[in-house]
N, CA and C atoms as a LAMMPS dump frame, in Angstrom:
ITEM: TIMESTEP
0
ITEM: NUMBER OF ATOMS
537
ITEM: BOX BOUNDS ff ff ff
-5.0000000000000000e+02 5.0000000000000000e+02
-5.0000000000000000e+02 5.0000000000000000e+02
-5.0000000000000000e+02 5.0000000000000000e+02
ITEM: ATOMS id mol type element x y z
1 1 1 N 214.937 80.789 -246.411
2 1 2 C 215.006 80.628 -247.854
3 1 3 C 216.104 81.462 -248.507
4 2 1 N 216.607 82.467 -247.815
5 2 2 C 217.67 83.309 -248.364
6 2 3 C 218.985 82.549 -248.307
7 3 1 N 219.834 82.71 -249.317
8 3 2 C 221.157 82.08 -249.343
9 3 3 C 222.166 83.103 -249.812
10 4 1 N 223.421 82.917 -249.418
11 4 2 C 224.444 83.912 -249.665
12 4 3 C 225.436 83.52 -250.734
13 5 1 N 225.918 84.547 -251.431
14 5 2 C 226.989 84.386 -252.408
15 5 3 C 227.667 85.738 -252.596
16 6 1 N 228.969 85.804 -252.439
17 6 2 C 229.799 86.983 -252.729
18 6 3 C 229.243 88.273 -252.131
19 7 1 N 228.854 88.218 -250.858
20 7 2 C 228.423 89.423 -250.171
21 7 3 C 226.992 89.84 -250.424
22 8 1 N 226.203 88.99 -251.065
23 8 2 C 224.797 89.287 -251.315
24 8 3 C 223.939 88.109 -250.888
25 9 1 N 222.679 88.391 -250.629
26 9 2 C 221.698 87.364 -250.296
27 9 3 C 220.685 87.261 -251.427
28 10 1 N 220.273 86.047 -251.699
29 10 2 C 219.354 85.754 -252.793
30 10 3 C 218.208 84.896 -252.285
31 11 1 N 217.064 85.063 -252.921
32 11 2 C 215.953 84.15 -252.698
33 11 3 C 215.331 83.855 -254.054
34 12 1 N 215.114 82.588 -254.327
35 12 2 C 214.452 82.162 -255.554
36 12 3 C 213.035 81.787 -255.189
37 13 1 N 212.088 82.385 -255.875
38 13 2 C 210.674 82.055 -255.646
39 13 3 C 210.116 81.584 -256.978
40 14 1 N 209.894 80.297 -257.059
41 14 2 C 209.328 79.747 -258.286
42 14 3 C 208.29 78.69 -257.942
43 15 1 N 207.827 78 -258.944
44 15 2 C 206.694 77.119 -258.735
45 15 3 C 205.421 77.908 -258.939
46 16 1 N 204.322 77.235 -259.085
47 16 2 C 203.065 77.884 -259.419
48 16 3 C 202.653 78.943 -258.392
49 17 1 N 202.886 78.701 -257.099
50 17 2 C 202.42 79.636 -256.071
51 17 3 C 203.224 80.933 -256.019
52 18 1 N 204.377 80.987 -256.67
53 18 2 C 205.209 82.19 -256.619
54 18 3 C 205.512 82.746 -258.008
55 19 1 N 204.644 82.576 -258.952
56 19 2 C 204.858 83.144 -260.284
57 19 3 C 203.97 84.369 -260.452
58 20 1 N 204.488 85.345 -261.181
59 20 2 C 203.71 86.559 -261.394
60 20 3 C 204.341 87.363 -262.522
61 21 1 N 203.72 88.507 -262.832
62 21 2 C 204.251 89.411 -263.835
63 21 3 C 205.508 90.089 -263.305
64 22 1 N 206.334 90.626 -264.226
65 22 2 C 207.605 91.24 -263.856
66 22 3 C 207.43 92.347 -262.813
67 23 1 N 206.505 93.287 -263.05
68 23 2 C 206.335 94.429 -262.146
69 23 3 C 205.992 93.978 -260.729
70 24 1 N 205.118 93.011 -260.602
71 24 2 C 204.684 92.534 -259.296
72 24 3 C 205.825 91.855 -258.553
73 25 1 N 206.664 91.123 -259.289
74 25 2 C 207.777 90.439 -258.626
75 25 3 C 208.816 91.458 -258.141
76 26 1 N 209.079 92.505 -258.903
77 26 2 C 210.001 93.551 -258.445
78 26 3 C 209.434 94.232 -257.196
79 27 1 N 208.131 94.461 -257.17
80 27 2 C 207.505 95.062 -255.987
81 27 3 C 207.712 94.18 -254.761
82 28 1 N 207.571 92.85 -254.919
83 28 2 C 207.766 91.951 -253.786
84 28 3 C 209.211 92.007 -253.313
85 29 1 N 210.16 91.984 -254.247
86 29 2 C 211.572 92.066 -253.867
87 29 3 C 211.847 93.342 -253.08
88 30 1 N 211.345 94.477 -253.554
89 30 2 C 211.549 95.755 -252.879
90 30 3 C 210.955 95.706 -251.465
91 31 1 N 209.824 95.04 -251.299
92 31 2 C 209.218 94.919 -249.966
93 31 3 C 210.113 94.133 -249.011
94 32 1 N 211.057 93.377 -249.545
95 32 2 C 211.995 92.592 -248.748
96 32 3 C 213.36 93.282 -248.605
97 33 1 N 213.454 94.538 -249.065
98 33 2 C 214.72 95.262 -249.015
99 33 3 C 215.674 94.839 -250.116
100 34 1 N 215.138 94.302 -251.201
101 34 2 C 215.94 93.751 -252.298
102 34 3 C 215.425 94.299 -253.626
103 35 1 N 215.977 93.779 -254.712
104 35 2 C 215.509 94.032 -256.071
105 35 3 C 215.578 92.716 -256.826
106 36 1 N 214.878 92.64 -257.953
107 36 2 C 215.121 91.499 -258.829
108 36 3 C 216.615 91.46 -259.096
109 37 1 N 217.178 90.274 -259.193
110 37 2 C 218.628 90.098 -259.206
111 37 3 C 219.324 90.781 -260.371
112 38 1 N 220.426 91.447 -260.043
113 38 2 C 221.389 91.921 -261.039
114 38 3 C 222.485 90.864 -261.088
115 39 1 N 222.961 90.57 -262.269
116 39 2 C 223.974 89.521 -262.442
117 39 3 C 225.198 90.184 -263.05
118 40 1 N 226.295 90.217 -262.29
119 40 2 C 227.455 91.026 -262.645
120 40 3 C 228.556 90.295 -263.39
121 41 1 N 228.575 88.952 -263.324
122 41 2 C 229.646 88.217 -263.994
123 41 3 C 229.238 86.757 -264.178
124 42 1 N 230.073 86.016 -264.899
125 42 2 C 229.736 84.631 -265.209
126 42 3 C 229.716 83.753 -263.961
127 43 1 N 230.576 84.026 -262.994
128 43 2 C 230.594 83.231 -261.767
129 43 3 C 229.278 83.377 -261.011
130 44 1 N 228.781 84.601 -260.916
131 44 2 C 227.512 84.831 -260.239
132 44 3 C 226.372 84.169 -261.003
133 45 1 N 226.385 84.296 -262.324
134 45 2 C 225.338 83.67 -263.142
135 45 3 C 225.303 82.167 -262.906
136 46 1 N 226.472 81.525 -262.871
137 46 2 C 226.53 80.077 -262.654
138 46 3 C 226.048 79.701 -261.257
139 47 1 N 226.436 80.492 -260.249
140 47 2 C 226.001 80.213 -258.882
141 47 3 C 224.479 80.289 -258.764
142 48 1 N 223.901 81.288 -259.42
143 48 2 C 222.445 81.441 -259.383
144 48 3 C 221.766 80.317 -260.157
145 49 1 N 222.259 80.022 -261.35
146 49 2 C 221.577 79.019 -262.185
147 49 3 C 221.585 77.635 -261.546
148 50 1 N 222.54 77.359 -260.658
149 50 2 C 222.544 76.081 -259.953
150 50 3 C 221.36 75.947 -259.008
151 51 1 N 220.799 77.062 -258.595
152 51 2 C 219.671 77.048 -257.655
153 51 3 C 218.328 77.278 -258.339
154 52 1 N 218.353 77.58 -259.626
155 52 2 C 217.131 77.889 -260.365
156 52 3 C 216.802 76.703 -261.269
157 53 1 N 215.609 76.192 -261.15
158 53 2 C 215.236 75.051 -261.97
159 53 3 C 214.286 75.39 -263.093
160 54 1 N 213.908 76.639 -263.198
161 54 2 C 212.956 77.05 -264.228
162 54 3 C 213.182 78.516 -264.557
163 55 1 N 212.386 79.056 -265.464
164 55 2 C 212.507 80.459 -265.846
165 55 3 C 212.187 81.365 -264.658
166 56 1 N 213.055 82.374 -264.445
167 56 2 C 212.816 83.356 -263.376
168 56 3 C 213.109 84.757 -263.896
169 57 1 N 212.315 85.699 -263.438
170 57 2 C 212.554 87.097 -263.763
171 57 3 C 213.858 87.55 -263.123
172 58 1 N 214.602 88.393 -263.841
173 58 2 C 215.774 89.063 -263.3
174 58 3 C 215.54 90.572 -263.405
175 59 1 N 216.383 91.361 -262.773
176 59 2 C 216.162 92.804 -262.668
177 59 3 C 216.587 93.611 -263.873
178 60 1 N 216.163 93.198 -265.042
179 60 2 C 216.562 93.881 -266.266
180 60 3 C 215.32 94.217 -267.086
181 61 1 N 215.202 95.493 -267.442
182 61 2 C 214.065 95.974 -268.231
183 61 3 C 214.569 97.075 -269.156
184 62 1 N 213.994 97.157 -270.336
185 62 2 C 214.395 98.189 -271.295
186 62 3 C 214.124 99.583 -270.728
187 63 1 N 215.013 100.528 -271.059
188 63 2 C 214.85 101.904 -270.606
189 63 3 C 214.078 102.718 -271.648
190 64 1 N 214.041 104.031 -271.448
191 64 2 C 213.282 104.917 -272.339
192 64 3 C 213.783 104.873 -273.782
193 65 1 N 215.066 104.548 -273.966
194 65 2 C 215.606 104.468 -275.323
195 65 3 C 215.507 103.046 -275.896
196 66 1 N 214.738 102.184 -275.208
197 66 2 C 214.48 100.808 -275.633
198 66 3 C 215.724 99.915 -275.56
199 67 1 N 216.658 100.268 -274.677
200 67 2 C 217.882 99.483 -274.51
201 67 3 C 217.914 98.861 -273.115
202 68 1 N 218.592 97.744 -273.002
203 68 2 C 218.874 97.164 -271.688
204 68 3 C 220.184 97.787 -271.227
205 69 1 N 220.117 98.715 -270.284
206 69 2 C 221.325 99.436 -269.878
207 69 3 C 221.54 99.487 -268.372
208 70 1 N 220.493 99.192 -267.593
209 70 2 C 220.598 99.351 -266.153
210 70 3 C 219.744 98.317 -265.444
211 71 1 N 220.265 97.815 -264.326
212 71 2 C 219.537 96.87 -263.478
213 71 3 C 218.585 97.636 -262.572
214 72 1 N 217.593 96.938 -262.01
215 72 2 C 216.639 97.598 -261.116
216 72 3 C 217.292 98.114 -259.843
217 73 1 N 218.467 97.602 -259.471
218 73 2 C 219.161 98.12 -258.294
219 73 3 C 219.945 99.395 -258.607
220 74 1 N 219.857 99.881 -259.85
221 74 2 C 220.507 101.122 -260.259
222 74 3 C 221.894 100.942 -260.845
223 75 1 N 222.433 99.738 -260.808
224 75 2 C 223.772 99.504 -261.364
225 75 3 C 223.7 99.335 -262.884
226 76 1 N 224.792 99.67 -263.543
227 76 2 C 224.855 99.576 -264.994
228 76 3 C 225.021 98.141 -265.477
229 77 1 N 224.643 97.91 -266.709
230 77 2 C 224.755 96.592 -267.329
231 77 3 C 226.117 96.48 -268
232 78 1 N 227.007 95.678 -267.412
233 78 2 C 228.354 95.507 -267.959
234 78 3 C 228.603 94.074 -268.414
235 79 1 N 227.759 93.139 -268.002
236 79 2 C 227.896 91.725 -268.344
237 79 3 C 226.549 91.233 -268.852
238 80 1 N 226.552 90.391 -269.881
239 80 2 C 225.306 89.798 -270.372
240 80 3 C 225.508 88.315 -270.669
241 81 1 N 224.401 87.592 -270.677
242 81 2 C 224.415 86.159 -270.995
243 81 3 C 223.145 85.821 -271.775
244 82 1 N 222.938 86.523 -272.887
245 82 2 C 221.733 86.328 -273.693
246 82 3 C 221.764 84.989 -274.422
247 83 1 N 220.593 84.405 -274.611
248 83 2 C 220.454 83.227 -275.462
249 83 3 C 220.809 83.639 -276.881
250 84 1 N 221.143 82.687 -277.724
251 84 2 C 221.471 82.984 -279.125
252 84 3 C 220.3 83.722 -279.773
253 85 1 N 220.599 84.815 -280.464
254 85 2 C 219.566 85.597 -281.155
255 85 3 C 218.798 86.547 -280.264
256 86 1 N 219.169 86.644 -279.01
257 86 2 C 218.465 87.521 -278.075
258 86 3 C 219.41 88.627 -277.604
259 87 1 N 218.888 89.749 -277.176
260 87 2 C 217.483 90.123 -277.149
261 87 3 C 217.008 90.536 -278.542
262 88 1 N 215.774 90.211 -278.856
263 88 2 C 215.272 90.519 -280.197
264 88 3 C 214.033 91.402 -280.2
265 89 1 N 213.571 91.821 -279.022
266 89 2 C 212.415 92.712 -278.894
267 89 3 C 211.218 92.239 -279.71
268 90 1 N 210.949 90.956 -279.655
269 90 2 C 209.779 90.405 -280.331
270 90 3 C 210.047 89.907 -281.729
271 91 1 N 211.195 90.248 -282.269
272 91 2 C 211.542 89.762 -283.607
273 91 3 C 210.476 90.104 -284.626
274 92 1 N 210.152 89.14 -285.464
275 92 2 C 209.191 89.349 -286.544
276 92 3 C 207.763 89.551 -286.04
277 93 1 N 207.475 89.158 -284.801
278 93 2 C 206.108 89.295 -284.275
279 93 3 C 205.713 90.75 -284.097
280 94 1 N 206.693 91.638 -283.88
281 94 2 C 206.396 93.041 -283.666
282 94 3 C 205.852 93.341 -282.272
283 95 1 N 205.767 92.339 -281.407
284 95 2 C 205.281 92.542 -280.043
285 95 3 C 206.476 92.942 -279.169
286 96 1 N 206.452 94.13 -278.566
287 96 2 C 207.586 94.57 -277.744
288 96 3 C 207.876 93.599 -276.595
289 97 1 N 209.157 93.423 -276.313
290 97 2 C 209.588 92.549 -275.231
291 97 3 C 210.534 93.337 -274.307
292 98 1 N 209.959 94.084 -273.356
293 98 2 C 210.787 94.961 -272.529
294 98 3 C 211.419 94.331 -271.287
295 99 1 N 211.033 93.122 -270.898
296 99 2 C 211.526 92.529 -269.651
297 99 3 C 212.378 91.3 -269.932
298 100 1 N 213.28 90.987 -268.999
299 100 2 C 214.204 89.87 -269.192
300 100 3 C 214.025 88.819 -268.099
301 101 1 N 214.223 87.571 -268.506
302 101 2 C 214.233 86.467 -267.553
303 101 3 C 215.461 85.607 -267.796
304 102 1 N 215.752 84.75 -266.828
305 102 2 C 216.849 83.797 -266.94
306 102 3 C 216.239 82.403 -266.916
307 103 1 N 216.714 81.541 -267.845
308 103 2 C 216.198 80.176 -267.845
309 103 3 C 216.989 79.304 -266.871
310 104 1 N 216.599 78.05 -266.749
311 104 2 C 217.246 77.131 -265.821
312 104 3 C 218.706 76.87 -266.112
313 105 1 N 219.166 77.197 -267.315
314 105 2 C 220.578 77.049 -267.675
315 105 3 C 221.367 78.33 -267.454
316 106 1 N 220.695 79.379 -267.008
317 106 2 C 221.374 80.64 -266.72
318 106 3 C 221.45 81.606 -267.884
319 107 1 N 220.766 81.327 -268.977
320 107 2 C 220.787 82.222 -270.145
321 107 3 C 219.559 83.112 -270.135
322 108 1 N 219.699 84.304 -270.723
323 108 2 C 218.664 85.321 -270.651
324 108 3 C 217.897 85.452 -271.957
325 109 1 N 216.653 85.946 -271.821
326 109 2 C 215.799 86.204 -272.974
327 109 3 C 214.918 87.398 -272.643
328 110 1 N 214.566 88.167 -273.655
329 110 2 C 213.616 89.252 -273.47
330 110 3 C 212.233 88.778 -273.886
331 111 1 N 211.214 89.157 -273.099
332 111 2 C 209.824 88.761 -273.345
333 111 3 C 208.917 89.897 -272.884
334 112 1 N 207.619 89.723 -273.111
335 112 2 C 206.67 90.694 -272.575
336 112 3 C 206.666 90.571 -271.054
337 113 1 N 206.347 91.646 -270.392
338 113 2 C 206.378 91.66 -268.924
339 113 3 C 205.17 90.952 -268.313
340 114 1 N 204.187 90.61 -269.143
341 114 2 C 202.975 89.982 -268.644
342 114 3 C 203.021 88.457 -268.786
343 115 1 N 204.185 87.879 -268.597
344 115 2 C 204.339 86.431 -268.536
345 115 3 C 204.318 86.026 -267.063
346 116 1 N 203.909 84.801 -266.8
347 116 2 C 203.919 84.287 -265.433
348 116 3 C 205.217 83.529 -265.234
349 117 1 N 206.074 84.044 -264.355
350 117 2 C 207.364 83.41 -264.095
351 117 3 C 207.691 83.496 -262.608
352 118 1 N 208.582 82.612 -262.172
353 118 2 C 209.168 82.747 -260.849
354 118 3 C 210.137 83.91 -260.89
355 119 1 N 210.859 84.138 -259.801
356 119 2 C 211.772 85.273 -259.773
357 119 3 C 212.873 85.055 -258.755
358 120 1 N 213.94 85.848 -258.895
359 120 2 C 215.042 85.807 -257.948
360 120 3 C 215.341 87.227 -257.492
361 121 1 N 215.389 87.405 -256.176
362 121 2 C 215.689 88.704 -255.569
363 121 3 C 217.107 88.686 -255.015
364 122 1 N 217.695 89.865 -254.92
365 122 2 C 219.074 90.004 -254.442
366 122 3 C 219.178 91.259 -253.582
367 123 1 N 219.905 91.127 -252.462
368 123 2 C 220.172 92.283 -251.606
369 123 3 C 221.533 92.095 -250.944
370 124 1 N 222.156 93.203 -250.503
371 124 2 C 223.433 93.065 -249.794
372 124 3 C 223.237 92.248 -248.522
373 125 1 N 224.192 91.394 -248.225
374 125 2 C 224.134 90.596 -247.009
375 125 3 C 224.399 91.477 -245.8
376 126 1 N 223.807 91.094 -244.683
377 126 2 C 224.128 91.773 -243.442
378 126 3 C 225.47 91.238 -242.971
379 127 1 N 226.391 92.126 -242.764
380 127 2 C 227.721 91.705 -242.359
381 127 3 C 227.734 91.482 -240.854
382 128 1 N 227.608 90.248 -240.443
383 128 2 C 227.561 89.934 -239.028
384 128 3 C 228.942 89.884 -238.406
385 129 1 N 229.985 89.914 -239.218
386 129 2 C 231.334 89.81 -238.696
387 129 3 C 232.165 91.033 -239.074
388 130 1 N 231.529 92.185 -239.14
389 130 2 C 232.229 93.4 -239.516
390 130 3 C 232.642 94.232 -238.306
391 131 1 N 232.479 93.682 -237.123
392 131 2 C 232.897 94.399 -235.923
393 131 3 C 234.383 94.176 -235.703
394 132 1 N 235.184 94.692 -236.629
395 132 2 C 236.636 94.548 -236.569
396 132 3 C 237.217 95.863 -236.073
397 133 1 N 237.98 95.831 -234.972
398 133 2 C 238.594 97.076 -234.497
399 133 3 C 239.445 97.711 -235.6
400 134 1 N 239.457 99.024 -235.651
401 134 2 C 240.147 99.743 -236.725
402 134 3 C 241.595 99.289 -236.877
403 135 1 N 242.291 99.079 -235.773
404 135 2 C 243.701 98.694 -235.854
405 135 3 C 243.899 97.28 -236.405
406 136 1 N 242.832 96.477 -236.502
407 136 2 C 242.946 95.115 -237.014
408 136 3 C 242.358 94.961 -238.42
409 137 1 N 241.888 96.038 -239.004
410 137 2 C 241.268 95.972 -240.324
411 137 3 C 242.319 95.857 -241.417
412 138 1 N 241.99 95.063 -242.437
413 138 2 C 242.845 94.916 -243.618
414 138 3 C 242.035 95.354 -244.832
415 139 1 N 242.617 96.256 -245.614
416 139 2 C 241.92 96.807 -246.77
417 139 3 C 241.463 95.724 -247.731
418 140 1 N 240.325 95.971 -248.323
419 140 2 C 239.777 95.092 -249.351
420 140 3 C 239.538 95.965 -250.58
421 141 1 N 239.992 95.539 -251.734
422 141 2 C 239.796 96.329 -252.941
423 141 3 C 240.898 97.346 -253.13
424 142 1 N 240.529 98.584 -253.424
425 142 2 C 241.481 99.625 -253.766
426 142 3 C 240.954 100.968 -253.28
427 143 1 N 241.814 101.98 -253.237
428 143 2 C 241.403 103.307 -252.794
429 143 3 C 240.319 103.847 -253.729
430 144 1 N 239.25 104.349 -253.158
431 144 2 C 238.161 104.914 -253.944
432 144 3 C 237.111 103.912 -254.362
433 145 1 N 237.214 102.658 -253.915
434 145 2 C 236.233 101.627 -254.267
435 145 3 C 234.846 102.081 -253.813
436 146 1 N 233.844 101.736 -254.586
437 146 2 C 232.474 102.099 -254.247
438 146 3 C 231.828 100.988 -253.416
439 147 1 N 230.768 101.323 -252.702
440 147 2 C 230.118 100.39 -251.787
441 147 3 C 229.678 99.098 -252.471
442 148 1 N 229.044 99.198 -253.623
443 148 2 C 228.54 98.001 -254.304
444 148 3 C 229.666 97.031 -254.64
445 149 1 N 230.779 97.549 -255.149
446 149 2 C 231.897 96.682 -255.502
447 149 3 C 232.544 96.087 -254.25
448 150 1 N 232.666 96.879 -253.197
449 150 2 C 233.226 96.391 -251.938
450 150 3 C 232.409 95.215 -251.418
451 151 1 N 231.11 95.391 -251.346
452 151 2 C 230.233 94.327 -250.864
453 151 3 C 230.271 93.145 -251.813
454 152 1 N 230.393 93.413 -253.117
455 152 2 C 230.501 92.341 -254.104
456 152 3 C 231.716 91.454 -253.884
457 153 1 N 232.759 92.005 -253.276
458 153 2 C 233.949 91.218 -252.936
459 153 3 C 233.743 90.415 -251.653
460 154 1 N 232.587 90.595 -250.997
461 154 2 C 232.342 89.931 -249.728
462 154 3 C 232.993 90.648 -248.566
463 155 1 N 233.234 91.944 -248.734
464 155 2 C 233.922 92.726 -247.715
465 155 3 C 232.95 93.638 -246.984
466 156 1 N 233.441 94.288 -245.951
467 156 2 C 232.647 95.182 -245.115
468 156 3 C 232.806 96.623 -245.595
469 157 1 N 231.735 97.379 -245.507
470 157 2 C 231.724 98.781 -245.887
471 157 3 C 231.384 99.579 -244.636
472 158 1 N 232.198 100.534 -244.307
473 158 2 C 231.979 101.285 -243.085
474 158 3 C 232.317 102.745 -243.311
475 159 1 N 231.47 103.663 -242.829
476 159 2 C 231.831 105.074 -242.909
477 159 3 C 232.969 105.379 -241.938
478 160 1 N 233.814 106.308 -242.308
479 160 2 C 234.937 106.716 -241.465
480 160 3 C 234.856 108.225 -241.284
481 161 1 N 234.829 108.663 -240.03
482 161 2 C 234.7 110.101 -239.765
483 161 3 C 235.939 110.868 -240.192
484 162 1 N 237.109 110.364 -239.85
485 162 2 C 238.357 111.027 -240.216
486 162 3 C 239.026 110.221 -241.325
487 163 1 N 238.984 110.708 -242.53
488 163 2 C 239.607 109.974 -243.626
489 163 3 C 238.826 110.141 -244.912
490 164 1 N 238.847 109.116 -245.766
491 164 2 C 238.242 109.238 -247.086
492 164 3 C 236.718 109.209 -247.067
493 165 1 N 236.1 109.016 -245.899
494 165 2 C 234.647 108.991 -245.819
495 165 3 C 234.081 107.586 -245.77
496 166 1 N 234.882 106.585 -246.092
497 166 2 C 234.439 105.195 -246.013
498 166 3 C 235.663 104.292 -245.946
499 167 1 N 235.395 103.018 -245.649
500 167 2 C 236.475 102.047 -245.581
501 167 3 C 235.931 100.689 -245.997
502 168 1 N 236.606 100.074 -246.951
503 168 2 C 236.263 98.723 -247.402
504 168 3 C 237.326 97.796 -246.809
505 169 1 N 236.89 96.858 -245.968
506 169 2 C 237.85 95.98 -245.298
507 169 3 C 237.302 94.558 -245.19
508 170 1 N 238.206 93.622 -244.974
509 170 2 C 237.831 92.209 -244.874
510 170 3 C 237.122 91.931 -243.547
511 171 1 N 236.054 91.126 -243.57
512 171 2 C 235.399 90.738 -242.32
513 171 3 C 236.232 89.679 -241.602
514 172 1 N 235.917 89.447 -240.331
515 172 2 C 236.593 88.399 -239.579
516 172 3 C 236.154 87.013 -240.029
517 173 1 N 234.992 86.926 -240.641
518 173 2 C 234.449 85.645 -241.049
519 173 3 C 233.544 85.879 -242.252
520 174 1 N 232.682 84.962 -242.533
521 174 2 C 231.805 85.051 -243.689
522 174 3 C 230.588 85.919 -243.402
523 175 1 N 229.881 86.289 -244.464
524 175 2 C 228.639 87.042 -244.326
525 175 3 C 227.511 86.068 -244.025
526 176 1 N 226.429 86.598 -243.515
527 176 2 C 225.257 85.783 -243.252
528 176 3 C 224.057 86.432 -243.912
529 177 1 N 223.119 85.634 -244.326
530 177 2 C 221.872 86.131 -244.869
531 177 3 C 220.822 86.038 -243.77
532 178 1 N 220.561 87.164 -243.141
533 178 2 C 219.634 87.215 -242.035
534 178 3 C 218.326 87.81 -242.526
535 179 1 N 217.216 87.214 -242.137
536 179 2 C 215.93 87.731 -242.578
537 179 3 C 215.464 88.827 -241.639
């Protein structure tokens, strides 16, 4: 059920048998070595929405200051795709809406966390083609690139004993989503 995109693996769990509250769905994702999906750009949002046919929880929840600022995977919120007028934290109803979901068109809304929804999990792909000898490696990204961004490019991340401490390089082939 896992599928790959840009160096990450995703699984969409929806339908009546896989709907639950936000907290429970994040717990399930974590049990799989993943988190509810973080969406970093419009290309990723479109790729995900093509596979989602209904509302699904994503890895976004208000923080202590009541703002959406960080994904459940710990990365910062730099891209958004809110529905018109959202997020509104309950609007005139006064009912707090701390959790976010994505609809079948790929747009986001804030709602209470006690809604029954499907969900999408995301984790780094296992790089099955990263066994590239050092002398054949080609840099991916730029000097000082961080692991998350390197993997986001679909590249391999490897610690290096002598050097900058890590190396982001192109794999010999594509990534695979292995369970």
